C-alpha positions in Angstrom: 121.3 -36.6 134.6 123.2 -34.7 132.0 124.7 -36.6 129.3 127.5 -35.1 127.2 128.9 -36.5 123.9 132.3 -34.7 122.8 133.4 -34.7 119.1 136.1 -32.7 117.2 139.4 -34.6 118.2 142.0 -35.9 116.2 145.3 -36.0 115.1 147.2 -32.6 114.1 150.4 -31.0 113.3 152.3 -29.0 116.1 151.2 -25.4 115.4 147.6 -26.6 114.0 144.2 -25.9 115.6 141.1 -27.9 116.3 137.6 -27.2 117.8 136.6 -29.8 120.3 132.3 -29.8 120.7 130.2 -30.9 123.6 126.7 -31.4 122.9 124.5 -31.7 126.0 121.2 -33.8 126.6 119.5 -30.7 128.2 119.3 -26.8 128.1 123.0 -26.0 129.6 121.5 -22.7 130.6 120.5 -24.5 133.8 124.1 -25.8 134.5 126.2 -24.0 136.9 129.0 -24.9 135.0 130.2 -26.0 131.9 134.2 -27.1 131.4 137.2 -29.3 129.4 139.2 -31.2 131.3 142.2 -33.5 129.8 144.0 -36.6 130.6 147.5 -37.3 129.0 148.9 -40.9 129.4 150.4 -41.3 132.7 148.8 -38.5 134.1 145.8 -37.4 136.5 142.8 -35.4 134.8 143.6 -31.8 134.8 141.4 -28.6 134.3 141.7 -26.9 130.8 138.6 -24.4 130.9 135.3 -23.6 132.7 132.2 -21.2 131.6 129.7 -20.3 134.2 126.1 -19.7 133.8 127.0 -16.2 133.8 129.6 -16.4 131.7 132.8 -16.0 133.5 135.8 -17.9 132.0 138.7 -19.5 133.6 141.8 -21.1 131.8 144.7 -23.3 133.0 148.0 -21.2 132.5 149.2 -23.6 129.9 146.4 -22.9 127.7 145.7 -19.0 128.0 146.0 -17.2 124.9 145.7 -20.4 122.6 142.5 -22.0 123.7 138.9 -20.4 123.8 136.1 -22.0 125.6 132.7 -20.7 124.2 128.8 -22.0 124.9 125.6 -21.5 122.9 122.7 -22.2 125.0 120.0 -22.3 122.3 122.1 -25.3 120.9 123.1 -26.8 124.3 126.6 -26.8 123.2 130.1 -25.8 124.7 133.0 -25.8 122.2 136.9 -25.5 122.9 138.8 -23.7 120.1 142.3 -24.8 120.2 145.0 -22.8 118.3 148.9 -23.3 118.1 148.7 -26.7 119.4 151.8 -28.1 121.0 152.6 -31.7 121.6 152.1 -31.6 125.3 148.5 -31.0 124.6 148.2 -34.3 123.5 145.3 -36.1 125.7 141.7 -37.6 126.4 139.7 -34.1 125.9 136.5 -34.4 128.2 133.5 -32.3 128.9 132.3 -31.5 132.1 129.1 -30.4 133.9 128.4 -29.3 137.2 124.7 -29.3 138.3 124.0 -28.8 141.7 126.6 -30.3 143.3 126.9 -32.9 140.8 129.8 -33.6 138.1 129.0 -35.5 134.8 131.2 -36.4 132.1 131.4 -37.5 128.8 133.4 -40.3 127.4 136.5 -38.1 126.2 137.8 -37.4 122.6 141.4 -38.0 121.6 143.2 -35.1 120.7 147.2 -36.1 119.5 149.5 -33.4 118.3 152.5 -34.8 116.2 154.5 -34.3 113.5 
């Protein structure tokens, strides 16, 4: 079972930046897909970005050009660099791992974009 722990959330002004980190309990090289999702109040959880074991990357249209996902296999870490943040980016952000058809989730980290 893969355990995931997110960190790096917080309060930031519009236009600011944050970097989220996700620490995995095992070697992420063996995990098919790592990703970030978010859930805003009153909304369903939505995909933000994914990165495969081979390095293929996907971004939701709403974050393209502003967010960057990356992974460090040596450290078992996945990151989400978020720039030009908007109030609409306010949500709980969850790290996700997809390994051999099984989904694993972290506990989430709150990101609030407000002046």
